[in-house]
C-alpha positions as CSV (number, residue, x, y, z in Angstrom):
1,M,85.1,97.1,108.6
2,K,85.9,97.8,105.1
3,S,89.5,98.7,104.1
4,L,91.4,100.2,101.0
5,A,95.0,99.8,100.2
6,L,96.1,103.0,98.3
7,I,99.6,102.9,96.8
8,T,100.7,106.6,95.6
9,A,102.9,106.5,92.6
10,R,103.2,109.5,90.4
11,G,105.5,109.5,87.4
12,G,107.4,112.7,87.9
13,S,110.5,111.5,89.9
14,R,113.3,113.6,88.8
15,R,116.5,112.4,90.9
16,I,115.7,108.9,89.7
17,P,113.6,109.0,86.6
18,H,110.6,106.5,86.9
19,K,111.8,105.2,90.1
20,N,108.6,103.7,90.8
21,I,108.8,101.0,88.3
22,K,112.7,100.8,87.9
23,E,114.0,97.3,88.7
24,F,114.8,96.7,92.1
25,A,116.4,93.3,92.9
26,G,115.0,91.6,89.8
27,K,111.4,93.2,90.1
28,P,109.8,96.7,89.3
29,M,110.1,98.7,92.7
30,I,106.2,99.3,93.0
31,S,105.5,95.4,92.8
32,Y,106.9,95.0,96.4
33,A,104.1,97.2,97.6
34,I,101.5,95.7,95.7
35,E,102.4,92.1,96.8
36,A,102.6,93.4,100.3
37,A,99.2,94.7,100.3
38,K,97.9,91.6,98.6
39,A,99.1,89.3,101.0
40,A,97.9,91.2,104.0
41,G,94.5,90.1,103.1
42,V,92.5,92.9,104.8
43,F,91.7,95.0,102.0
44,E,88.8,95.1,99.5
45,H,91.0,97.0,97.0
46,V,94.5,97.2,96.5
47,M,94.5,100.4,94.2
48,V,97.3,102.5,92.6
49,S,96.9,106.3,92.2
50,T,99.0,107.5,89.4
51,D,99.3,109.9,86.5
52,D,101.6,107.7,84.3
53,E,99.9,105.2,82.0
54,K,103.3,103.0,82.0
55,I,103.1,102.8,86.1
56,A,99.4,101.8,85.6
57,E,100.1,99.2,83.4
58,V,103.0,97.7,85.7
59,A,100.4,98.2,88.5
60,R,97.9,96.0,86.7
61,E,100.6,93.5,85.8
62,Y,101.0,92.8,89.3
63,G,97.5,92.6,90.6
64,A,96.7,96.1,91.5
65,E,93.6,98.2,90.4
66,V,93.8,101.6,88.7
67,P,90.1,102.7,88.1
68,F,90.8,106.3,87.6
69,M,94.0,108.2,86.8
70,R,95.1,110.9,89.4
71,S,94.4,114.5,88.5
72,A,97.0,116.9,87.0
73,E,96.3,119.1,90.2
74,N,97.6,116.2,92.3
75,A,100.4,115.2,90.3
76,D,103.0,117.9,90.7
77,D,105.6,118.5,93.4
78,N,102.9,120.3,95.5
79,A,100.5,117.8,96.2
80,T,100.5,116.2,99.5
81,T,99.9,112.8,100.6
82,A,96.8,114.0,102.1
83,D,95.5,115.9,98.8
84,V,95.9,112.3,97.1
85,I,94.1,110.4,99.9
86,K,91.0,113.1,99.6
87,E,91.2,112.8,96.0
88,V,91.0,108.8,96.1
89,L,88.2,108.7,98.6
90,E,86.2,111.2,97.0
91,A,86.4,109.5,93.6
92,Y,85.3,106.1,95.5
93,E,82.2,107.8,97.1
94,E,81.1,109.1,93.6
95,R,81.2,105.4,92.4
96,G,78.9,104.6,95.5
97,E,81.9,102.9,97.6
98,S,83.2,104.3,101.0
99,F,85.4,102.7,103.5
100,D,86.3,102.7,107.4
101,G,90.0,102.4,106.9
102,L,92.8,103.2,104.5
103,C,96.4,102.1,104.3
104,C,98.3,104.7,102.0
105,I,101.4,102.7,101.0
106,Y,104.5,104.2,99.3
107,P,105.5,102.8,95.9
108,T,109.3,102.6,97.1
109,A,108.8,100.7,100.0
110,A,110.2,97.7,99.1
111,F,111.0,96.7,102.6
112,V,107.4,96.8,103.6
113,T,105.9,93.5,104.9
114,A,102.2,92.1,104.6
115,D,102.6,91.3,108.6
116,A,103.5,95.0,109.3
117,I,100.4,96.1,107.3
118,R,98.1,93.8,109.0
119,E,99.1,94.7,112.4
120,A,99.0,98.3,111.9
121,M,95.2,97.8,110.4
122,E,94.2,95.7,113.3
123,A,95.9,98.3,115.8
124,L,93.8,100.9,114.0
125,Y,90.5,99.0,114.5
126,K,91.1,97.8,117.9
127,G,90.7,101.2,119.8
128,D,90.1,104.4,119.1
129,A,93.4,105.5,117.1
130,D,93.1,108.1,114.3
131,S,96.2,106.7,112.7
132,V,99.1,104.2,112.9
133,M,102.6,105.2,111.6
134,P,105.6,102.8,111.2
135,V,108.5,104.4,112.8
136,V,112.1,103.2,113.5
137,R,114.5,104.3,116.3
138,F,117.4,106.5,115.5
139,S,120.4,104.5,115.5
140,F,122.3,107.5,117.1
141,P,120.9,109.5,119.9
142,P,119.8,112.9,118.3
143,R,120.5,114.5,121.6
144,R,124.3,114.0,121.3
145,A,124.0,116.0,117.8
146,L,126.7,118.5,116.9
147,L,126.6,121.8,115.4
148,I,129.1,123.9,113.4
149,R,129.7,127.4,114.6
150,D,132.3,129.5,113.4
151,G,134.2,126.6,112.1
152,R,134.0,124.8,115.3
153,L,131.7,121.9,116.5
154,V,129.3,122.7,119.5
155,P,127.0,120.5,121.2
156,H,123.3,121.2,120.0
157,Y,122.2,119.8,123.7
158,P,125.1,120.9,125.9
159,E,123.1,119.3,128.8
160,D,123.0,115.8,127.2
161,Q,126.4,115.6,126.0
162,L,127.8,113.8,128.8
163,K,124.9,111.4,129.5
164,R,125.2,108.0,128.4
165,S,123.4,106.6,125.4
166,Q,121.5,104.4,127.4
167,D,120.3,107.1,129.9
168,L,118.7,109.0,127.2
169,E,115.2,108.4,126.2
170,S,114.8,106.4,122.5
171,E,113.7,108.7,119.8
172,Y,111.9,107.9,116.6
173,H,111.5,108.9,113.1
174,D,109.0,108.1,110.3
175,C,110.1,104.8,108.1
176,G,108.5,106.5,105.1
177,Q,106.7,103.2,104.3
178,F,102.8,103.6,104.9
179,Y,100.2,105.4,107.0
180,A,97.0,103.2,108.4
181,I,94.4,105.9,108.6
182,R,90.6,105.7,109.9
183,V,88.7,107.6,107.3
184,S,86.2,109.4,109.8
185,S,89.3,111.1,111.5
186,F,91.0,112.0,108.2
187,K,87.8,113.6,106.9
188,E,87.8,115.7,110.3
189,Q,91.5,116.4,110.7
190,G,92.6,116.4,107.2
191,K,96.2,114.8,107.7
192,V,97.9,111.5,108.1
193,V,99.6,112.0,111.4
194,M,96.8,112.9,113.4
195,E,96.0,113.4,117.1
196,K,95.7,110.0,118.2
197,T,98.8,108.3,116.1
198,L,99.9,105.0,117.4
199,P,103.5,103.7,116.4
200,L,104.7,100.6,114.9
201,I,108.2,99.9,115.7
202,V,110.0,98.8,112.4
203,P,113.8,97.4,113.0
204,E,116.3,99.4,111.4
205,E,117.4,96.7,108.9
206,R,113.9,97.3,107.2
207,V,114.1,100.9,106.4
208,Q,115.8,102.6,103.8
209,D,115.2,105.9,102.1
210,I,115.7,105.9,98.8
211,D,116.2,109.3,97.3
212,T,119.3,109.0,95.5
213,P,121.2,106.4,93.0
214,E,123.5,105.8,96.3
215,D,120.3,105.1,98.2
216,W,119.2,102.9,95.6
217,A,122.4,100.7,95.4
218,M,122.3,100.6,99.4
219,A,118.8,99.6,99.5
220,E,119.4,96.7,97.0
221,L,122.4,95.4,99.0
222,K,120.3,95.5,102.2
223,F,117.5,93.9,100.5
224,R,119.4,91.2,99.0
225,M,120.9,90.5,102.5
226,L,117.6,90.3,104.2
227,T,116.0,88.1,101.5
228,G,118.9,85.9,100.5
229,R,119.0,86.8,96.9
230,G,122.0,86.8,94.7
231,E,122.5,89.1,91.8
232,E,120.0,88.2,89.1
């Protein structure tokens, strides 16, 4: 099976400018995704799709390929992950190269590991899965959520308010790290979460959204605790 690692890294971040290459625990943020993909040892190419020359320069410095730049059409806020994947696959096919599987990794996935990527790709090829998605269990049961109505708290799911947490079914959400997809399925369905999507359960300590400066600070704190790195 022939596989491609695709790291999506456009240059237009507004809330944290240039966050894809901003220094995170001593290195550019994108370097962690590149290094994990390369260490997984399952890809013919580890490439970065970007519209930004500075990001491309940093990506190459850490060993990724940038064989072509992303189109302006797929570099704005309206472009989806599926749009970028489609563009990349078509660009490789124009060069005479195709793939059985693809792992689309987000550039801010500092907590992603080579083992998780490798496990996802193995699960993808082992059976008839269309895709594999890392997920994390909600730390607090969503079925115990509260709403505010007319200034008062009311249960969102009244039937579950008195149930013990251990009696409620575990619920999960996307980690926001990567998607492993079977290319033939993607071409048929045109999306990353497909009909036969398998879960890869990730522990909560290895998951952190990074959308604001406060998220960034929390992510660095967690990362340093996990890796044993002090301030550099």
